[in-house]
N, CA, C and O of each residue as an XYZ file, in Angstrom:
864
protein
N      -5.460     11.599     -9.723
C      -7.118     10.690     -8.932
C      -7.762     11.573     -8.907
O      -7.394     12.615     -9.451
N      -9.091     11.461     -8.194
C     -10.162     11.946     -8.000
C     -11.260     11.212     -6.753
O     -11.611     10.033     -6.725
N     -11.552     12.031     -6.023
C     -12.442     11.169     -5.073
C     -13.927     11.260     -5.759
O     -14.167     11.890     -6.789
N     -14.999     10.417     -4.897
C     -16.376     11.093     -4.573
C     -17.023     12.273     -5.238
O     -16.820     13.339     -4.657
N     -17.436     12.302     -5.850
C     -18.492     13.991     -6.239
C     -18.466     14.236     -5.120
O     -17.486     14.777     -4.608
N     -19.667     13.861     -4.372
C     -19.743     14.643     -2.625
C     -19.148     14.772     -1.994
O     -19.459     15.307     -0.930
N     -17.466     14.205     -2.368
C     -16.207     14.988     -0.668
C     -15.392     15.775     -1.524
O     -15.372     15.748     -2.755
N     -14.791     16.408     -0.831
C     -13.584     16.726     -1.398
C     -12.324     16.780     -0.639
O     -12.367     16.607      0.579
N     -10.961     17.053     -1.369
C      -9.975     16.750     -0.605
C      -8.954     18.170     -1.195
O      -8.915     18.707     -2.301
N      -8.279     18.423     -0.049
C      -7.289     19.345      0.012
C      -6.614     18.912     -1.374
O      -6.770     17.739     -1.714
N      -5.519     20.184     -2.597
C      -4.913     19.880     -3.456
C      -3.846     20.464     -3.696
O      -4.033     21.681     -3.670
N      -3.074     20.263     -3.861
C      -2.279     21.158     -4.096
C      -1.702     22.433     -4.770
O      -2.352     22.466     -5.815
N      -0.655     23.772     -4.794
C      -0.757     24.387     -5.936
C      -0.613     23.551     -7.394
O      -0.420     22.377     -7.077
N      -0.623     23.635     -8.372
C       0.041     23.298     -9.568
C       1.403     23.598     -9.998
O       1.964     22.858    -10.805
N       2.139     24.931     -9.376
C       3.314     25.159     -9.665
C       4.517     24.873     -7.951
O       5.650     25.266     -7.673
N       3.567     24.083     -7.256
C       4.475     23.952     -6.183
C       5.086     22.095     -6.747
O       4.555     21.250     -7.468
N       6.508     22.123     -5.916
C       7.151     20.674     -6.376
C       6.892     19.704     -4.806
O       6.720     20.010     -3.626
N       6.950     18.870     -5.310
C       6.666     17.457     -3.577
C       7.718     17.751     -3.070
O       8.745     17.857     -3.741
N       7.679     17.930     -1.861
C       9.106     17.326     -0.816
C       9.260     16.569     -1.144
O       8.436     15.726     -1.498
N      10.405     16.521     -1.178
C      11.707     15.219     -1.755
C      12.200     14.846      0.275
O      11.793     14.030      1.102
N      13.299     16.037      0.301
C      14.214     15.674      0.917
C      13.223     15.660      2.315
O      12.128     16.192      2.498
N      14.166     14.733      3.322
C      13.655     14.906      4.790
C      12.823     15.756      5.530
O      11.637     15.663      5.845
N      14.083     17.001      5.846
C      13.503     18.172      5.921
C      12.382     18.829      5.431
O      11.640     19.393      6.235
N      12.028     18.855      3.686
C      11.007     19.233      3.363
C       9.950     18.595      3.692
O       8.946     19.154      4.134
N      10.082     17.128      3.480
C       8.964     16.477      3.955
C       8.477     16.703      5.542
O       7.283     16.739      5.841
N       9.702     16.871      6.652
C       8.682     17.231      7.784
C       8.617     18.355      8.149
O       8.196     18.555      9.288
N       8.942     19.284      7.457
C       8.481     20.966      7.231
C       7.011     20.824      6.794
O       6.112     21.268      7.508
N       6.759     20.199      5.606
C       5.470     20.247      5.244
C       4.466     19.011      5.994
O       3.318     19.067      5.554
N       4.597     18.337      6.632
C       3.558     17.483      7.428
C       3.296     18.189      8.926
O       2.298     18.118      9.642
N       4.423     18.817      9.111
C       4.482     19.691     10.362
C       3.640     21.034      9.833
O       3.145     21.742     10.710
N       3.486     21.357      8.642
C       2.427     22.453      8.538
C       1.100     21.989      7.927
O       0.352     22.843      7.451
N       0.756     20.692      7.908
C      -0.431     19.852      7.703
C      -0.882     19.944      8.943
O      -2.015     20.342      9.215
N      -0.084     19.607      9.723
C      -0.682     19.187     11.211
C      -1.374     20.774     11.879
O      -2.348     20.951     12.610
N      -0.502     21.656     11.329
C      -1.182     23.009     11.876
C      -2.172     23.478     11.171
O      -2.695     24.559     11.438
N      -2.640     22.530      9.941
C      -3.786     23.042      9.827
C      -3.325     23.656      8.276
O      -3.829     24.746      8.005
N      -2.622     23.190      7.476
C      -2.039     24.030      6.342
C      -2.666     22.913      5.224
O      -2.262     21.759      5.080
N      -4.022     23.727      4.297
C      -4.793     22.849      3.795
C      -3.331     22.482      2.185
O      -2.934     21.393      1.771
N      -3.033     23.569      1.831
C      -2.012     23.533      0.531
C      -0.679     22.435      1.128
O      -0.468     21.406      0.487
N      -0.057     22.666      2.046
C       0.907     21.712      2.456
C       0.204     19.934      2.768
O       0.849     18.898      2.607
N      -1.103     20.021      3.187
C      -1.978     18.247      2.968
C      -2.144     18.474      1.678
O      -2.048     17.290      1.355
N      -2.279     18.907      0.878
C      -2.515     19.032     -0.675
C      -1.192     18.094     -1.207
O      -1.260     17.237     -2.088
N      -0.179     18.414     -0.574
C       1.056     18.734     -1.287
C       1.831     16.698     -0.597
O       2.756     15.940     -0.890
N       0.679     16.742      0.367
C       1.081     15.083      0.968
C       0.303     13.795      0.327
O       0.511     12.582      0.282
N      -0.674     14.669     -0.134
C      -1.664     13.995     -0.724
C      -1.160     13.584     -2.133
O      -1.095     12.438     -2.578
N      -0.806     14.780     -2.768
C       0.051     14.233     -4.257
C       1.426     13.050     -4.255
O       1.811     12.281     -5.137
N       1.952     13.318     -2.802
C       3.316     12.623     -2.702
C       3.004     11.068     -2.856
O       3.510     10.264     -3.638
N       1.604     10.795     -1.469
C       1.135      9.721     -0.945
C       0.498      8.876     -1.580
O       0.692      7.675     -1.392
N      -0.532      9.409     -2.599
C      -1.798      9.138     -2.846
C      -1.214      7.715     -3.754
O      -1.584      6.746     -3.091
N      -0.530      7.275     -4.873
C      -0.351      6.830     -5.506
C       0.103      4.839     -4.517
O      -0.223      3.699     -4.845
N       0.970      5.393     -3.278
C       1.137      4.096     -2.913
C      -0.419      3.877     -1.817
O      -0.670      2.716     -1.494
N      -1.061      4.634     -1.474
C      -2.405      4.382     -1.293
C      -3.082      3.754     -2.255
O      -3.893      2.874     -1.966
N      -2.922      3.996     -3.086
C      -3.671      3.794     -4.665
C      -4.003      1.964     -4.661
O      -4.995      1.239     -4.576
N      -2.191      1.764     -4.837
C      -1.703      0.900     -4.693
C      -1.790     -0.504     -4.449
O      -1.775     -1.569     -5.066
N      -1.871     -0.135     -3.495
C      -2.448     -1.205     -1.372
C      -3.589     -1.541     -2.022
O      -3.810     -2.710     -2.338
N      -4.514     -0.452     -2.314
C      -6.090     -0.862     -2.451
C      -6.370     -2.119     -3.812
O      -6.792     -3.260     -3.999
N      -5.834     -1.027     -4.462
C      -5.245     -1.946     -6.132
C      -5.419     -3.376     -6.166
O      -6.335     -3.970     -6.734
N      -4.177     -4.036     -5.313
C      -4.117     -5.179     -5.248
C      -5.004     -6.203     -4.348
O      -4.955     -7.432     -4.328
N      -5.644     -5.512     -3.777
C      -7.008     -5.952     -2.176
C      -8.255     -6.220     -3.050
O      -8.855     -7.274     -2.844
N      -8.737     -5.320     -4.066
C      -9.692     -5.129     -4.417
C      -9.968     -5.787     -6.051
O     -10.750     -6.632     -6.488
N      -8.689     -4.758     -6.794
C      -8.858     -5.199     -7.890
C     -10.004     -4.412     -8.864
O     -10.499     -4.707     -9.952
N     -10.102     -3.788     -8.360
C     -10.969     -2.537     -9.410
C     -10.864     -1.308     -8.899
O     -11.004     -0.789     -7.792
N     -10.463     -0.828    -10.446
C      -9.864      1.109    -10.554
C     -10.775      1.689     -9.449
O     -10.210      1.973     -8.393
N     -12.207      1.920     -9.551
C     -12.946      2.375     -9.265
C     -13.044      2.702     -7.837
O     -12.963      3.839     -7.372
N     -13.258      1.409     -7.052
C     -13.192      1.088     -5.813
C     -12.001      1.539     -4.803
O     -12.062      1.946     -3.643
N     -10.685      1.273     -5.833
C      -9.429      1.680     -5.427
C      -9.437      2.973     -5.090
O      -9.315      3.398     -3.941
N      -9.593      3.685     -6.170
C      -9.720      5.295     -6.078
C     -10.439      6.301     -4.813
O     -10.085      7.248     -4.112
N     -11.917      5.277     -5.052
C     -12.517      5.643     -3.680
C     -12.255      5.985     -2.555
O     -12.559      7.044     -2.005
N     -11.373      4.652     -1.933
C     -11.323      3.776     -0.840
C      -9.686      5.124     -0.764
O      -9.492      5.986      0.093
N      -9.009      4.864     -1.720
C      -7.783      5.918     -1.531
C      -8.480      7.684     -0.775
O      -8.086      8.201      0.270
N      -9.710      8.314     -1.856
C     -10.077      9.283     -1.926
C     -10.396      9.231      0.022
O     -10.176     10.129      0.834
N     -10.834      8.163      0.207
C     -11.435      8.358      2.309
C     -10.111      8.112      3.383
O      -9.839      8.387      4.552
N      -9.554      7.508      2.376
C      -8.467      7.482      3.509
C      -7.530      8.713      3.698
O      -7.019      8.979      4.786
N      -7.371      9.323      2.756
C      -6.654     11.094      2.797
C      -7.921     12.184      3.502
O      -7.630     13.282      3.977
N      -9.292     11.652      3.456
C     -10.380     12.108      4.199
C     -10.094     12.394      5.947
O     -10.104     13.265      6.817
N      -9.868     11.102      5.715
C     -10.156     10.479      7.408
C      -9.104     10.962      7.858
O      -9.130     11.722      8.825
N      -7.934     10.602      7.220
C      -6.099     11.584      7.419
C      -6.927     13.328      8.042
O      -7.194     13.913      9.092
N      -7.026     13.496      6.647
C      -7.447     15.240      7.193
C      -8.247     15.383      8.028
O      -8.013     16.386      8.702
N      -9.093     14.857      8.316
C      -9.716     14.589      9.840
C      -8.658     14.788     10.917
O      -8.331     15.807     11.526
N      -8.265     13.679     10.977
C      -7.455     13.400     12.404
C      -5.690     14.023     11.756
O      -4.642     13.476     12.101
N      -5.720     14.554     11.335
C      -4.107     15.017     11.251
C      -3.519     15.963     12.021
O      -2.339     16.305     11.932
N      -4.527     16.497     12.964
C      -3.758     17.377     14.383
C      -3.398     16.608     15.828
O      -2.890     16.869     16.919
N      -4.154     15.203     14.924
C      -3.549     14.431     16.097
C      -2.509     13.336     15.618
O      -2.311     12.244     16.150
N      -1.798     13.942     14.335
C      -0.670     12.935     14.268
C       0.820     13.514     14.724
O       1.126     14.683     14.490
N       1.624     12.690     15.325
C       2.714     12.983     16.026
C       3.742     12.396     14.843
O       3.345     11.338     14.354
N       4.913     12.880     14.344
C       6.126     12.294     13.193
C       6.849     11.681     14.093
O       7.687     10.986     13.518
N       6.967     11.565     15.819
C       8.356     11.288     16.333
C       7.450      9.802     16.927
O       8.056      8.925     17.541
N       6.080      9.710     16.660
C       5.341      8.216     16.842
C       5.316      6.770     15.720
O       5.176      5.595     16.060
N       5.450      7.163     14.714
C       5.233      6.890     13.677
C       5.367      7.665     12.093
O       4.824      8.746     11.866
N       6.234      6.862     11.001
C       6.369      7.676      9.762
C       4.802      8.249      9.339
O       3.739      7.926      9.869
N       5.024      9.210      8.206
C       3.508      9.337      7.740
C       3.065      8.756      7.226
O       1.857      8.645      7.439
N       3.685      7.942      6.163
C       3.441      6.673      5.045
C       2.573      5.775      5.831
O       1.407      5.516      5.530
N       3.375      5.196      7.125
C       3.073      4.225      8.074
C       1.542      4.580      8.687
O       0.619      3.773      8.799
N       1.531      5.505      8.925
C       0.052      5.887      9.483
C      -0.711      6.086      8.655
O      -1.856      5.963      9.089
N      -0.653      6.424      7.314
C      -1.679      6.000      6.061
C      -1.889      4.945      6.136
O      -2.923      4.480      6.615
N      -0.902      4.269      5.653
C      -1.878      2.580      5.851
C      -2.451      1.988      6.551
O      -3.222      1.048      6.354
N      -1.857      2.901      8.228
C      -2.713      2.069      9.455
C      -3.994      2.505      9.049
O      -4.693      1.559      8.684
N      -4.764      4.046      8.960
C      -5.532      4.095      7.976
C      -6.634      3.000      7.046
O      -7.752      2.485      7.016
N      -5.319      3.134      6.360
C      -5.959      2.282      5.152
C      -6.370      0.673      5.360
O      -7.358      0.006      5.054
N      -5.458      0.471      5.849
C      -5.985     -1.181      6.828
C      -7.076     -1.490      7.040
O      -7.719     -2.442      6.596
N      -7.588     -0.044      8.314
C      -8.494     -0.171      8.982
C      -9.957      0.387      7.984
O     -11.066      0.207      8.487
N      -9.894      0.802      7.110
C     -10.708      1.108      5.908
C     -11.048     -0.442      5.375
O     -11.980     -1.147      5.763
N     -10.142     -0.738      4.483
C     -10.228     -1.939      4.156
C     -10.719     -2.911      4.966
O     -11.698     -3.274      4.314
N     -10.698     -3.656      6.062
C     -10.964     -4.457      6.641
C     -12.862     -4.284      6.928
O     -13.696     -5.180      6.798
N     -13.146     -2.580      7.412
C     -14.218     -2.046      7.124
C     -15.239     -2.146      6.145
O     -16.422     -2.286      6.455
N     -14.654     -2.053      4.470
C     -15.154     -2.270      3.463
C     -15.106     -3.432      3.068
O     -15.743     -3.558      2.022
N     -14.441     -4.757      3.573
C     -14.699     -6.388      3.549
C     -15.840     -6.757      4.271
O     -16.780     -7.478      3.934
N     -15.587     -6.067      5.465
C     -16.817     -6.634      6.382
C     -18.488     -6.482      5.762
O     -19.348     -7.356      5.867
N     -18.685     -4.927      5.003
C     -19.336     -4.249      4.390
C     -19.932     -5.151      3.223
O     -21.077     -5.385      2.837
N     -18.613     -5.572      2.813
C     -18.762     -6.361      1.476
C     -18.559     -8.024      1.186
O     -17.569     -8.501      0.631
N     -19.448     -8.613      1.569
C     -19.081    -10.076      1.943
C     -18.710    -11.048      0.860
O     -18.134    -12.132      0.954
N     -19.341    -10.185     -0.568
C     -19.321    -11.121     -1.159
C     -17.335    -11.724     -1.555
O     -16.298    -11.379     -0.988
N     -17.588    -12.842     -2.906
C     -16.274    -12.571     -3.097
C     -16.256    -12.395     -4.588
O     -16.956    -12.743     -5.538
N     -14.884    -11.536     -4.338
C     -14.303    -10.692     -5.232
C     -13.370    -11.870     -6.475
O     -12.220    -12.178     -6.160
N     -13.895    -12.376     -7.660
C     -13.255    -12.905     -8.430
C     -11.703    -12.139     -9.267
O     -11.524    -10.963     -9.583
N     -11.044    -12.994     -9.387
C      -9.556    -11.893     -9.954
C      -9.579    -11.576    -10.922
O      -9.401    -12.311    -11.892
N      -9.919     -9.776    -10.979
C      -9.935     -9.949    -12.468
C      -8.827     -9.550    -13.571
O      -7.811     -8.878    -13.388
N      -9.216    -10.047    -14.573
C      -8.136     -9.908    -15.663
C      -7.497     -8.221    -16.503
O      -7.990     -7.353    -17.222
N      -6.392     -8.450    -15.974
C      -5.679     -7.189    -15.692
C      -5.457     -7.429    -17.380
O      -5.028     -8.423    -17.967
N      -5.991     -5.923    -17.992
C      -5.813     -5.684    -19.492
C      -4.477     -4.085    -19.373
O      -4.453     -3.211    -18.507
N      -3.831     -4.202    -20.226
C      -2.633     -3.118    -19.855
C      -3.034     -2.291    -20.004
O      -2.069     -1.613    -20.355
N      -4.182     -1.437    -20.029
C      -4.584     -0.547    -19.434
C      -4.895      0.177    -18.284
O      -4.813      1.340    -17.887
N      -5.264     -0.861    -17.902
C      -5.030     -1.231    -15.934
C      -3.664     -0.975    -15.645
O      -3.155      0.047    -15.185
N      -3.015     -2.315    -16.064
C      -1.915     -2.528    -15.459
C      -1.101     -1.066    -15.589
O      -0.484     -0.710    -14.585
N      -1.067     -0.176    -16.810
C      -0.147      0.671    -16.754
C      -0.634      1.985    -15.700
O      -0.076      3.075    -15.578
N      -1.645      1.570    -15.122
C      -1.945      2.377    -14.335
C      -1.400      2.314    -12.706
O      -1.457      3.171    -11.825
N      -1.046      1.424    -12.701
C      -0.031      0.962    -11.342
C       1.578      0.462    -11.536
O       2.407      0.108    -10.698
N       1.645      0.571    -12.819
C       3.337      0.445    -13.529
C       3.764      1.236    -12.654
O       3.128      2.248    -12.359
N       5.424      0.779    -11.832
C       6.443      1.450    -11.274
C       7.731      1.881    -11.995
O       7.867      0.838    -12.634
N       8.246      2.251    -12.180
C       9.434      2.545    -12.898
C      11.064      2.419    -12.709
O      12.106      2.511    -13.358
N      10.252      1.958    -10.482
C      11.136      2.351    -10.263
C      11.312      0.632     -9.121
O      11.980      0.679     -8.088
N      10.822     -0.292     -9.432
C      11.018     -1.351     -9.120
C      11.724     -2.405     -8.755
O      11.592     -3.477     -8.165
N      12.930     -1.421     -9.579
C      14.805     -2.198     -8.741
C      14.547     -3.975     -9.864
O      13.986     -4.205    -10.935
N      15.491     -5.047     -8.612
C      15.476     -6.279     -9.546
C      14.744     -7.274     -8.785
O      14.951     -8.434     -9.140
N      13.996     -7.109     -7.892
C      13.597     -7.973     -7.340
C      11.734     -8.521     -8.089
O      10.646     -7.945     -8.099
N      12.243     -9.948     -8.639
C      11.313    -10.730     -9.109
C       9.719    -10.711     -8.623
O       8.772    -10.977     -9.362
N       9.634    -10.349     -7.254
C       8.814    -10.765     -6.468
C       7.416     -9.295     -6.670
O       6.222     -9.217     -6.958
N       8.298     -8.581     -6.382
C       8.253     -6.831     -6.244
C       7.965     -6.801     -7.546
O       6.835     -6.360     -7.754
N       8.471     -7.057     -8.357
C       7.768     -6.202    -10.069
C       6.829     -7.161    -10.879
O       6.400     -6.774    -11.966
N       6.468     -8.491    -10.356
C       5.306     -9.372    -10.775
C       4.262     -8.474     -9.863
O       3.578     -7.593    -10.385
N       4.207     -8.755     -8.563
C       3.136     -8.100     -7.811
C       2.145     -7.101     -8.559
O       0.941     -6.972     -8.780
N       3.845     -6.218     -8.921
C       3.071     -4.895     -9.052
C       2.463     -4.340    -10.852
O       1.644     -3.485    -11.189
N       3.293     -5.261    -11.629
C       2.715     -5.244    -13.073
C       1.628     -6.553    -13.010
O       0.779     -6.417    -13.891
N       1.477     -7.499    -12.387
C       0.025     -8.191    -12.038
C       0.352     -8.854    -13.755
O      -0.708     -9.106    -14.327
N       1.318     -9.083    -14.407
C       1.724     -9.677    -15.570
C       1.601    -11.293    -15.109
O       1.296    -12.246    -15.826
N       1.886    -11.287    -13.891
C       2.180    -13.748    -13.768
C       1.018    -13.457    -13.464
O       0.787    -12.384    -12.907
N       0.113    -14.268    -13.733
C      -1.366    -14.119    -13.574
C      -1.150    -15.540    -12.230
O      -1.491    -15.174    -11.106
N      -0.799    -16.543    -12.301
C      -0.042    -18.168    -11.800
C       0.026    -17.192    -10.359
O      -0.712    -17.283     -9.378
N       0.999    -16.377    -10.551
C       1.588    -15.987     -9.455
C       0.309    -14.982     -8.502
O      -0.095    -15.320     -7.390
N      -0.043    -14.036     -9.068
C      -1.604    -13.156     -8.077
C      -2.225    -14.529     -8.163
O      -1.352    -15.233     -7.656
N      -3.164    -15.278     -8.489
C      -3.655    -16.030     -8.130
C      -3.122    -17.169     -6.504
O      -3.945    -17.189     -5.589
N      -2.018    -17.857     -6.355
C      -1.397    -18.441     -5.547
C      -1.178    -16.863     -4.325
O      -1.357    -17.109     -3.132
N      -0.912    -15.793     -4.610
C      -0.839    -14.301     -3.735
C      -2.695    -14.834     -3.035
O      -2.882    -15.331     -1.924
N      -3.391    -14.641     -3.694
C      -4.888    -14.612     -3.261
C      -5.171    -15.785     -2.488
O      -6.303    -15.901     -2.020
N      -4.190    -16.797     -2.257
C      -4.842    -17.869     -1.335
C      -4.300    -18.208     -0.491
O      -4.255    -19.262      0.144
N      -3.668    -16.946     -0.418
C      -2.636    -16.395      1.217
C      -3.530    -16.017      2.058
O      -4.453    -15.409      1.516
N      -3.628    -16.152      3.302
C      -4.379    -15.446      4.291
C      -4.317    -13.648      4.524
O      -3.579    -12.867      3.924
N      -5.122    -13.393      5.359
C      -5.193    -11.777      5.151
C      -3.586    -11.312      6.074
O      -3.013    -10.265      5.775
N      -3.233    -11.907      6.773
C      -2.357    -11.288      7.377
C      -0.592    -11.899      6.406
O       0.509    -11.384      6.209
N      -1.214    -13.139      6.084
C       0.361    -13.051      4.878
C       0.571    -12.059      3.783
O       1.610    -11.517      3.406
N      -0.931    -11.923      3.266
C      -0.576    -11.383      1.815
C      -0.081     -9.749      2.293
O       0.558     -8.918      1.647
N      -0.787     -9.659      4.003
C      -0.155     -8.335      4.274
C       1.684     -7.828      4.356
O       2.219     -6.733      4.182
N       2.258     -9.215      4.706
C       3.515     -9.039      5.322
C       4.101     -9.270      3.610
O       5.033     -8.553      3.244
N       3.660    -10.022      2.884
C       4.397     -9.908      1.372
C       3.843     -8.857      0.790
O       4.153     -8.821     -0.401
N       3.130     -7.953      1.129
C       2.870     -6.219      0.073
C       4.020     -5.792      0.900
O       5.130     -5.837      0.371
N       3.900     -5.337      2.268
C       4.546     -4.516      2.818
C       6.436     -4.939      2.473
O       7.307     -4.143      2.123
N       6.563     -6.289      2.706
C       8.274     -6.474      2.670
C       8.301     -6.376      0.893
O       9.164     -5.883      0.167
N       7.374     -6.858      0.640
C       8.021     -6.974     -1.211
C       7.659     -6.235     -2.327
O       8.319     -6.295     -3.364
N       6.210     -5.222     -2.157
C       6.295     -4.269     -2.881
C       6.544     -3.280     -2.250
O       7.204     -2.586     -3.024
N       6.424     -2.695     -1.204
C       6.597     -1.136     -0.538
C       8.347     -1.168      0.323
O       8.905     -0.246      0.918
N       8.923     -2.847      0.032
C      10.099     -2.970      0.717
C      10.684     -2.434      2.286
O      11.834     -2.283      2.700
N       9.619     -2.268      2.804
C       9.322     -1.997      4.179
C      10.427     -3.037      4.728
O      10.727     -4.076      4.138
N      11.047     -2.552      6.084
C      11.781     -3.737      6.967
C      11.027     -4.498      8.071
O       9.878     -4.075      8.191
N      11.239     -5.173      8.639
C      10.480     -6.080      9.520
C      10.205     -4.771     10.833
O       9.017     -4.597     11.107
N      10.804     -4.259     11.284
C      10.477     -3.283     11.899
C       9.322     -2.457     11.618
O       8.515     -2.360     12.543
N       8.989     -1.658     10.219
C       8.222     -1.122     10.324
C       6.809     -2.407      9.742
O       5.591     -2.460      9.911
N       7.260     -2.788      9.424
C       5.903     -4.314      8.868
C       5.831     -4.647     10.395
O       4.799     -5.286     10.602
N       6.553     -4.445     11.540
C       5.441     -4.922     12.686
C       5.181     -3.401     13.449
O       4.540     -3.357     14.499
N       5.514     -2.667     13.075
C       4.516     -1.427     13.509
C       3.290     -0.961     13.590
O       2.594     -0.446     14.465
N       3.095     -1.472     11.663
C       2.112     -1.313     11.150
C       1.206     -2.289     11.404
O       0.049     -1.918     11.213
N       1.328     -3.374     11.758
C       0.521     -4.608     11.741
C       0.480     -5.122     13.152
O       0.074     -6.262     13.374
N       0.970     -4.158     14.317
C       0.991     -4.006     15.762
C       1.323     -5.442     16.334
O       0.479     -5.909     17.099
N       2.888     -6.501     15.956
C       3.286     -7.489     16.000
C       4.643     -7.358     16.003
O       5.317     -6.713     15.201
N       5.136     -8.200     17.236
C       6.522     -8.586     17.160
C       7.778     -8.353     15.810
O       7.362     -7.931     14.731
N       8.780     -8.556     15.922
C       9.465     -8.440     14.665
C       9.942    -10.074     14.222
O      10.208    -10.479     13.091
N       9.950    -10.840     15.511
C      10.115    -12.429     15.298
C       8.383    -12.642     14.976
O       8.378    -13.642     14.258
N       7.458    -12.359     15.089
C       5.844    -13.188     14.820
C       6.044    -12.208     13.496
O       5.554    -12.971     12.663
N       6.565    -10.626     12.474
C       6.463    -10.571     11.023
C       7.508    -11.786     10.778
O       7.057    -12.807     10.259
N       8.691    -11.736     11.077
C       9.698    -12.455     10.340
C       9.280    -14.289     10.048
O       9.825    -14.880      9.115
N       8.322    -14.971     10.928
C       8.021    -15.958     11.428
C       6.570    -16.168      9.906
O       6.698    -17.037      9.043
N       5.608    -15.388      9.930
C       4.907    -15.032      9.463
C       4.795    -14.468      7.527
O       3.858    -14.512      6.730
N       6.291    -13.962      7.389
C       6.967    -14.206      6.044
C       7.285    -15.576      5.296
O       6.982    -16.114      4.231
N       8.214    -15.910      6.646
C       8.609    -17.299      6.359
C       7.155    -18.168      5.852
O       7.121    -18.512      4.670
N       6.531    -18.351      6.323
C       5.174    -19.234      6.451
C       4.222    -18.923      5.182
O       3.459    -19.658      4.555
N       4.598    -17.369      5.020
C       3.461    -16.692      3.840
C       4.197    -17.463      2.596
O       3.511    -18.051      1.760
N       6.039    -17.425      2.491
C       7.369    -17.733      1.489
C       6.603    -19.056      1.152
O       6.060    -19.250      0.065
N       6.609    -19.766      1.981
C       6.972    -21.158      1.415
C       5.438    -21.420      1.054
O       5.169    -21.981     -0.008
N       4.426    -21.013      1.937
C       2.568    -21.318      0.459
C       2.818    -20.723     -0.286
O       2.878    -21.534     -1.210
N       3.100    -19.606     -0.773
C       4.151    -19.536     -2.384
C       4.253    -20.441     -2.773
O       3.554    -20.982     -3.629
N       5.511    -20.981     -2.021
C       6.470    -21.476     -3.162
C       5.483    -22.976     -3.149
O       5.027    -23.255     -4.258
N       5.202    -23.730     -2.265
C       3.966    -24.598     -2.355
C       2.785    -24.414     -3.520
O       2.563    -25.337     -4.304
N       2.290    -23.575     -3.561
C       1.356    -23.840     -4.361
C       1.510    -22.905     -5.769
O       0.465    -22.499     -6.276
N       3.171    -22.465     -6.583
C       3.608    -22.150     -7.321
C       3.750    -23.682     -8.300
O       3.400    -23.912     -9.458
N       4.695    -24.915     -6.836
C       5.181    -25.435     -7.255
C       6.481    -25.601     -8.252
O       7.561    -25.095     -7.946
N       6.305    -26.311     -9.409
C       7.925    -26.069     -9.862
C       8.019    -24.374    -10.792
O       8.954    -24.272    -11.587
N       7.226    -23.370    -10.667
C       7.309    -22.288    -11.390
C       7.987    -21.776    -10.209
O       8.894    -20.993    -10.489
N       7.794    -22.010     -8.866
C       8.746    -21.357     -7.483
C      10.193    -21.161     -8.031
O      10.784    -20.168     -7.608
N      10.919    -22.059     -9.011
C      12.297    -21.790     -9.260
C      12.404    -20.653    -10.173
O      13.508    -20.159    -10.403
N      11.238    -20.163    -10.758
C      11.495    -19.180    -11.584
C      11.648    -17.430    -10.731
O      11.917    -16.445    -11.419
N      11.449    -17.331     -9.359
C      11.184    -16.912     -8.674
C      11.940    -16.500     -7.702
O      12.268    -17.362     -6.887
N      12.252    -15.617     -7.569
C      13.841    -15.093     -6.111
C      12.929    -14.462     -5.357
O      12.316    -13.423     -5.606
N      12.881    -15.175     -4.401
C      11.669    -14.807     -3.250
C      12.890    -14.122     -1.959
O      12.748    -13.841     -0.769
N      13.737    -14.070     -2.640
C      14.686    -12.999     -1.469
C      15.198    -13.885     -0.413
O      15.186    -15.100     -0.612
N      15.688    -13.357      0.790
C      16.390    -13.773      2.254
C      14.972    -13.646      3.232
O      14.352    -12.643      3.585
N      14.771    -14.893      3.472
C      13.363    -14.873      4.354
C      13.712    -14.536      5.583
O      12.775    -14.410      6.371
N      15.186    -14.284      6.133
C      14.968    -13.383      7.346
C      16.102    -12.310      7.616
O      16.887    -12.201      8.559
N      15.883    -11.381      6.209
C      16.489    -10.385      6.105
C      15.821     -8.945      7.014
O      16.397     -7.859      6.959
């Protein structure tokens, strides 16, 4: 993934492996906070796809999603010295930056975006082989069920965020509450309303989708 031509992101060394164990990730983050460009490049390579998917399902355009993703990491690099692991997980911190950037993007671009018809080539760009068995997660990731995607688009901003965090990213209520700055009770209620609205919008088709446990 490449950012805008006039911007540069730290990139990882080709021969370095992504950190996977918690201790490796913690050391890599600590090095990045200390100003290590290569360490931040490893974090970029590890998390860029997650941030890209977040934007892709909101703007529906590959080029815009890529540019917004690049901007998130540019903003993160500028602010990395202030990040503290004990306060918030790194990916949650990135999503908070992404959410603010998306809100600014939407404010500066008020046109109503129409739901793009996703061809196989674009769908493959966001395919994830670790989807698991959750049908909502699978359908939203692959964007193959157009009716479900249209229903999702009719939810309000906060309901879309809750569905994305809970069923696409698999976050628990505490993690969602933290990034959305709400109580866990408010997140549970918001999720319940979002799923009920999806059921209403889908009508009889809702029986084909297992929405999971609303109170989990």
